[in-house]
C-alpha positions as CSV (number, residue, x, y, z in Angstrom):
1,X,0.0,0.0,0.0
2,X,2.7,2.5,1.0
3,X,4.7,1.7,-2.2
4,X,1.7,2.5,-4.3
5,X,1.1,5.8,-2.7
6,X,4.8,6.7,-3.1
7,X,4.7,5.7,-6.7
8,X,1.7,8.1,-7.2
9,X,3.6,10.9,-5.5
10,X,6.6,10.3,-7.8
11,X,4.4,10.2,-10.9
12,X,3.0,13.6,-10.0
13,X,6.5,15.0,-9.5
14,X,5.5,16.7,-6.2
15,X,7.8,17.6,-3.4
16,X,6.7,15.6,-0.3
17,X,7.9,15.1,3.2
18,X,7.0,11.6,4.5
19,X,7.8,9.8,7.7
20,X,8.8,6.2,7.0
21,X,10.1,3.5,9.2
22,X,10.7,1.2,6.2
23,X,14.3,1.6,5.2
24,X,13.7,-0.2,1.9
25,X,10.9,2.1,0.8
26,X,12.9,5.2,1.9
27,X,15.9,4.0,-0.2
28,X,13.8,3.1,-3.2
29,X,11.5,6.2,-3.4
30,X,13.1,9.1,-1.6
31,X,15.7,11.4,-3.0
32,X,17.0,12.5,0.4
33,X,16.8,10.9,3.8
34,X,16.9,12.7,7.1
35,X,17.3,10.3,10.0
36,X,16.3,11.4,13.5
37,X,17.7,9.6,16.6
38,X,17.1,10.7,20.2
39,X,15.3,13.8,19.0
40,X,18.3,15.0,16.9
41,X,19.1,15.0,13.2
42,X,21.6,12.1,12.9
43,X,21.7,11.9,9.2
44,X,20.9,14.2,6.2
45,X,22.0,13.0,2.8
46,X,21.0,11.9,-0.7
47,X,19.5,8.4,-0.6
48,X,21.7,7.4,-3.6
49,X,24.7,7.7,-1.4
50,X,23.3,5.2,1.2
51,X,22.9,1.5,1.7
52,X,20.6,-0.3,4.1
53,X,23.6,-1.0,6.4
54,X,24.3,2.8,6.5
55,X,21.0,3.3,8.2
56,X,21.4,0.5,10.8
57,X,22.4,2.9,13.6
58,X,19.0,4.5,13.4
59,X,17.3,1.1,14.1
60,X,19.7,-0.8,16.3
61,X,17.1,-3.2,17.6
62,X,15.6,-4.1,14.2
63,X,17.1,-6.2,11.4
64,X,17.2,-4.2,8.3
């Protein structure tokens, strides 16, 4: 469901801010990823420069 909505947003070429907890969706559909940890910006970079393992520190208790 979320992937379909993100595809529609991309098709409309609109700027959007979304809150995702799915690393795969973020890497696939987002141009830029801002990660927040402990209330602080911990990461702000282009998604093309990242891999799933680069985001592990944001979700240390989950397997991504």
